[in-house]
PQR file of N, CA, C, O and H, with PARSE charges and radii, in Angstrom:
ATOM      1  N   UNK A   1       0.838  -1.208   0.000 -0.4000 1.5000
ATOM      2  CA  UNK A   1       0.000   0.000   0.000 -0.0000 2.0000
ATOM      3  C   UNK A   1       0.879   1.267   0.000  0.5500 1.7000
ATOM      4  O   UNK A   1       0.531   2.271  -0.622 -0.5500 1.4000
ATOM      5  N   UNK A   2       1.988   1.205   0.688 -0.4000 1.5000
ATOM      6  CA  UNK A   2       2.877   2.370   0.744 -0.0000 2.0000
ATOM      7  C   UNK A   2       3.401   2.686  -0.647  0.5500 1.7000
ATOM      8  O   UNK A   2       3.488   3.852  -1.031 -0.5500 1.4000
ATOM      9  H   UNK A   2       2.270   0.389   1.193  0.4000 1.0000
ATOM     10  N   UNK A   3       3.751   1.657  -1.399 -0.4000 1.5000
ATOM     11  CA  UNK A   3       4.281   1.870  -2.754 -0.0000 2.0000
ATOM     12  C   UNK A   3       3.210   2.512  -3.631  0.5500 1.7000
ATOM     13  O   UNK A   3       3.516   3.388  -4.439 -0.5500 1.4000
ATOM     14  H   UNK A   3       3.680   0.709  -1.087  0.4000 1.0000
ATOM     15  N   UNK A   4       1.964   2.084  -3.479 -0.4000 1.5000
ATOM     16  CA  UNK A   4       0.878   2.654  -4.287 -0.0000 2.0000
ATOM     17  C   UNK A   4       0.667   4.123  -3.928  0.5500 1.7000
ATOM     18  O   UNK A   4       0.459   4.951  -4.815 -0.5500 1.4000
ATOM     19  H   UNK A   4       1.716   1.372  -2.823  0.4000 1.0000
ATOM     20  N   UNK A   5       0.717   4.448  -2.656 -0.4000 1.5000
ATOM     21  CA  UNK A   5       0.516   5.834  -2.224 -0.0000 2.0000
ATOM     22  C   UNK A   5       1.652   6.713  -2.731  0.5500 1.7000
ATOM     23  O   UNK A   5       1.427   7.859  -3.119 -0.5500 1.4000
ATOM     24  H   UNK A   5       0.885   3.775  -1.936  0.4000 1.0000
ATOM     25  N   UNK A   6       2.865   6.183  -2.728 -0.4000 1.5000
ATOM     26  CA  UNK A   6       4.021   6.971  -3.171 -0.0000 2.0000
ATOM     27  C   UNK A   6       3.923   7.279  -4.657  0.5500 1.7000
ATOM     28  O   UNK A   6       4.418   8.310  -5.112 -0.5500 1.4000
ATOM     29  H   UNK A   6       3.048   5.252  -2.412  0.4000 1.0000
ATOM     30  N   UNK A   7       3.287   6.390  -5.416 -0.4000 1.5000
ATOM     31  CA  UNK A   7       3.189   6.598  -6.863 -0.0000 2.0000
ATOM     32  C   UNK A   7       2.088   7.598  -7.207  0.5500 1.7000
ATOM     33  O   UNK A   7       2.047   8.108  -8.327 -0.5500 1.4000
ATOM     34  H   UNK A   7       2.884   5.552  -5.046  0.4000 1.0000
ATOM     35  N   UNK A   8       1.199   7.883  -6.259 -0.4000 1.5000
ATOM     36  CA  UNK A   8       0.110   8.827  -6.511 -0.0000 2.0000
ATOM     37  C   UNK A   8       0.566  10.253  -6.206  0.5500 1.7000
ATOM     38  O   UNK A   8       1.428  10.462  -5.351 -0.5500 1.4000
ATOM     39  H   UNK A   8       1.233   7.469  -5.349  0.4000 1.0000
ATOM     40  N   UNK A   9      -0.007  11.227  -6.898 -0.4000 1.5000
ATOM     41  CA  UNK A   9       0.308  12.635  -6.612 -0.0000 2.0000
ATOM     42  C   UNK A   9      -0.083  12.986  -5.179  0.5500 1.7000
ATOM     43  O   UNK A   9      -1.027  12.403  -4.646 -0.5500 1.4000
ATOM     44  H   UNK A   9      -0.707  11.058  -7.592  0.4000 1.0000
ATOM     45  N   UNK A  10       0.616  13.921  -4.546 -0.4000 1.5000
ATOM     46  CA  UNK A  10       0.327  14.300  -3.151 -0.0000 2.0000
ATOM     47  C   UNK A  10      -1.130  14.713  -2.959  0.5500 1.7000
ATOM     48  O   UNK A  10      -1.728  14.414  -1.925 -0.5500 1.4000
ATOM     49  H   UNK A  10       1.382  14.395  -4.979  0.4000 1.0000
ATOM     50  N   UNK A  11      -1.697  15.393  -3.942 -0.4000 1.5000
ATOM     51  CA  UNK A  11      -3.081  15.850  -3.814 -0.0000 2.0000
ATOM     52  C   UNK A  11      -4.023  14.670  -3.639  0.5500 1.7000
ATOM     53  O   UNK A  11      -4.917  14.701  -2.792 -0.5500 1.4000
ATOM     54  H   UNK A  11      -1.210  15.635  -4.781  0.4000 1.0000
ATOM     55  N   UNK A  12      -3.824  13.629  -4.438 -0.4000 1.5000
ATOM     56  CA  UNK A  12      -4.702  12.460  -4.349 -0.0000 2.0000
ATOM     57  C   UNK A  12      -4.498  11.762  -3.007  0.5500 1.7000
ATOM     58  O   UNK A  12      -5.462  11.307  -2.391 -0.5500 1.4000
ATOM     59  H   UNK A  12      -3.098  13.603  -5.126  0.4000 1.0000
ATOM     60  N   UNK A  13      -3.256  11.674  -2.555 -0.4000 1.5000
ATOM     61  CA  UNK A  13      -2.995  11.003  -1.277 -0.0000 2.0000
ATOM     62  C   UNK A  13      -3.707  11.725  -0.144  0.5500 1.7000
ATOM     63  O   UNK A  13      -4.301  11.086   0.725 -0.5500 1.4000
ATOM     64  H   UNK A  13      -2.473  12.044  -3.056  0.4000 1.0000
ATOM     65  N   UNK A  14      -3.652  13.054  -0.146 -0.4000 1.5000
ATOM     66  CA  UNK A  14      -4.298  13.828   0.921 -0.0000 2.0000
ATOM     67  C   UNK A  14      -5.810  13.666   0.847  0.5500 1.7000
ATOM     68  O   UNK A  14      -6.470  13.491   1.871 -0.5500 1.4000
ATOM     69  H   UNK A  14      -3.169  13.573  -0.852  0.4000 1.0000
ATOM     70  N   UNK A  15      -6.359  13.724  -0.364 -0.4000 1.5000
ATOM     71  CA  UNK A  15      -7.807  13.599  -0.527 -0.0000 2.0000
ATOM     72  C   UNK A  15      -8.286  12.239  -0.032  0.5500 1.7000
ATOM     73  O   UNK A  15      -9.279  12.151   0.691 -0.5500 1.4000
ATOM     74  H   UNK A  15      -5.822  13.867  -1.196  0.4000 1.0000
ATOM     75  N   UNK A  16      -7.589  11.191  -0.416 -0.4000 1.5000
ATOM     76  CA  UNK A  16      -7.975   9.842   0.007 -0.0000 2.0000
ATOM     77  C   UNK A  16      -7.837   9.706   1.515  0.5500 1.7000
ATOM     78  O   UNK A  16      -8.704   9.124   2.167 -0.5500 1.4000
ATOM     79  H   UNK A  16      -6.782  11.262  -1.002  0.4000 1.0000
ATOM     80  N   UNK A  17      -6.756  10.237   2.075 -0.4000 1.5000
ATOM     81  CA  UNK A  17      -6.532  10.136   3.519 -0.0000 2.0000
ATOM     82  C   UNK A  17      -7.651  10.834   4.285  0.5500 1.7000
ATOM     83  O   UNK A  17      -8.170  10.296   5.263 -0.5500 1.4000
ATOM     84  H   UNK A  17      -6.052  10.710   1.545  0.4000 1.0000
ATOM     85  N   UNK A  18      -8.023  12.041   3.835 -0.4000 1.5000
ATOM     86  CA  UNK A  18      -9.088  12.776   4.517 -0.0000 2.0000
ATOM     87  C   UNK A  18     -10.419  12.050   4.380  0.5500 1.7000
ATOM     88  O   UNK A  18     -11.194  11.981   5.333 -0.5500 1.4000
ATOM     89  H   UNK A  18      -7.601  12.478   3.040  0.4000 1.0000
ATOM     90  N   UNK A  19     -10.684  11.504   3.188 -0.4000 1.5000
ATOM     91  CA  UNK A  19     -11.956  10.822   2.963 -0.0000 2.0000
ATOM     92  C   UNK A  19     -12.062   9.578   3.838  0.5500 1.7000
ATOM     93  O   UNK A  19     -13.120   9.291   4.398 -0.5500 1.4000
ATOM     94  H   UNK A  19     -10.054  11.560   2.413  0.4000 1.0000
ATOM     95  N   UNK A  20     -10.954   8.840   3.953 -0.4000 1.5000
ATOM     96  CA  UNK A  20     -10.967   7.607   4.745 -0.0000 2.0000
ATOM     97  C   UNK A  20     -11.074   7.923   6.232  0.5500 1.7000
ATOM     98  O   UNK A  20     -11.746   7.212   6.978 -0.5500 1.4000
ATOM     99  H   UNK A  20     -10.094   9.073   3.498  0.4000 1.0000
ATOM    100  N   UNK A  21     -10.401   9.006   6.661 -0.4000 1.5000
ATOM    101  CA  UNK A  21     -10.394   9.335   8.085 -0.0000 2.0000
ATOM    102  C   UNK A  21     -11.715   9.943   8.540  0.5500 1.7000
ATOM    103  O   UNK A  21     -12.097   9.802   9.701 -0.5500 1.4000
ATOM    104  H   UNK A  21      -9.855   9.584   6.054  0.4000 1.0000
ATOM    105  N   UNK A  22     -12.415  10.620   7.630 -0.4000 1.5000
ATOM    106  CA  UNK A  22     -13.673  11.264   8.011 -0.0000 2.0000
ATOM    107  C   UNK A  22     -14.787  10.234   8.192  0.5500 1.7000
ATOM    108  O   UNK A  22     -15.012   9.402   7.313 -0.5500 1.4000
ATOM    109  H   UNK A  22     -12.105  10.735   6.686  0.4000 1.0000
ATOM    110  N   UNK A  23     -15.483  10.288   9.327 -0.4000 1.5000
ATOM    111  CA  UNK A  23     -16.648   9.419   9.535 -0.0000 2.0000
ATOM    112  C   UNK A  23     -17.779   9.822   8.597  0.5500 1.7000
ATOM    113  O   UNK A  23     -17.872  10.979   8.188 -0.5500 1.4000
ATOM    114  H   UNK A  23     -15.300  10.964  10.041  0.4000 1.0000
ATOM    115  N   UNK A  24     -18.630   8.872   8.262 -0.4000 1.5000
ATOM    116  CA  UNK A  24     -19.738   9.178   7.359 -0.0000 2.0000
ATOM    117  C   UNK A  24     -20.676  10.207   7.996  0.5500 1.7000
ATOM    118  O   UNK A  24     -21.312  10.995   7.296 -0.5500 1.4000
ATOM    119  H   UNK A  24     -18.555   7.932   8.595  0.4000 1.0000
ATOM    120  N   UNK A  25     -20.754  10.189   9.332 -0.4000 1.5000
ATOM    121  CA  UNK A  25     -21.624  11.150  10.025 -0.0000 2.0000
ATOM    122  C   UNK A  25     -21.167  12.574   9.751  0.5500 1.7000
ATOM    123  O   UNK A  25     -21.993  13.476   9.605 -0.5500 1.4000
ATOM    124  H   UNK A  25     -20.238   9.549   9.900  0.4000 1.0000
ATOM    125  N   UNK A  26     -19.858  12.781   9.680 -0.4000 1.5000
ATOM    126  CA  UNK A  26     -19.330  14.128   9.433 -0.0000 2.0000
ATOM    127  C   UNK A  26     -19.780  14.613   8.067  0.5500 1.7000
ATOM    128  O   UNK A  26     -20.128  15.783   7.908 -0.5500 1.4000
ATOM    129  H   UNK A  26     -19.188  12.049   9.798  0.4000 1.0000
ATOM    130  N   UNK A  27     -19.776  13.722   7.075 -0.4000 1.5000
ATOM    131  CA  UNK A  27     -20.190  14.113   5.731 -0.0000 2.0000
ATOM    132  C   UNK A  27     -21.668  14.501   5.733  0.5500 1.7000
ATOM    133  O   UNK A  27     -22.069  15.417   5.015 -0.5500 1.4000
ATOM    134  H   UNK A  27     -19.493  12.772   7.205  0.4000 1.0000
ATOM    135  N   UNK A  28     -22.468  13.818   6.527 -0.4000 1.5000
ATOM    136  CA  UNK A  28     -23.899  14.124   6.573 -0.0000 2.0000
ATOM    137  C   UNK A  28     -24.125  15.480   7.246  0.5500 1.7000
ATOM    138  O   UNK A  28     -25.027  16.223   6.858 -0.5500 1.4000
ATOM    139  H   UNK A  28     -22.142  13.074   7.110  0.4000 1.0000
ATOM    140  N   UNK A  29     -23.312  15.802   8.246 -0.4000 1.5000
ATOM    141  CA  UNK A  29     -23.466  17.079   8.941 -0.0000 2.0000
ATOM    142  C   UNK A  29     -23.178  18.233   7.995  0.5500 1.7000
ATOM    143  O   UNK A  29     -23.823  19.279   8.079 -0.5500 1.4000
ATOM    144  H   UNK A  29     -22.579  15.198   8.561  0.4000 1.0000
ATOM    145  N   UNK A  30     -22.213  18.054   7.094 -0.4000 1.5000
ATOM    146  CA  UNK A  30     -21.887  19.117   6.135 -0.0000 2.0000
ATOM    147  C   UNK A  30     -23.072  19.372   5.208  0.5500 1.7000
ATOM    148  O   UNK A  30     -23.289  20.503   4.774 -0.5500 1.4000
ATOM    149  H   UNK A  30     -21.690  17.205   7.026  0.4000 1.0000
ATOM    150  N   UNK A  31     -23.832  18.332   4.907 -0.4000 1.5000
ATOM    151  CA  UNK A  31     -24.997  18.504   4.044 -0.0000 2.0000
ATOM    152  C   UNK A  31     -26.120  19.190   4.832  0.5500 1.7000
ATOM    153  O   UNK A  31     -27.198  19.431   4.288 -0.5500 1.4000
ATOM    154  H   UNK A  31     -23.656  17.413   5.260  0.4000 1.0000
TER
END
């Protein structure tokens, strides 16, 4: 998994990390 993350652009890594770390409840609150 580390090798795959290293091959991705930093922007994608940050976006995926934030999406995975955020609980689904948080996404509903934003709506």
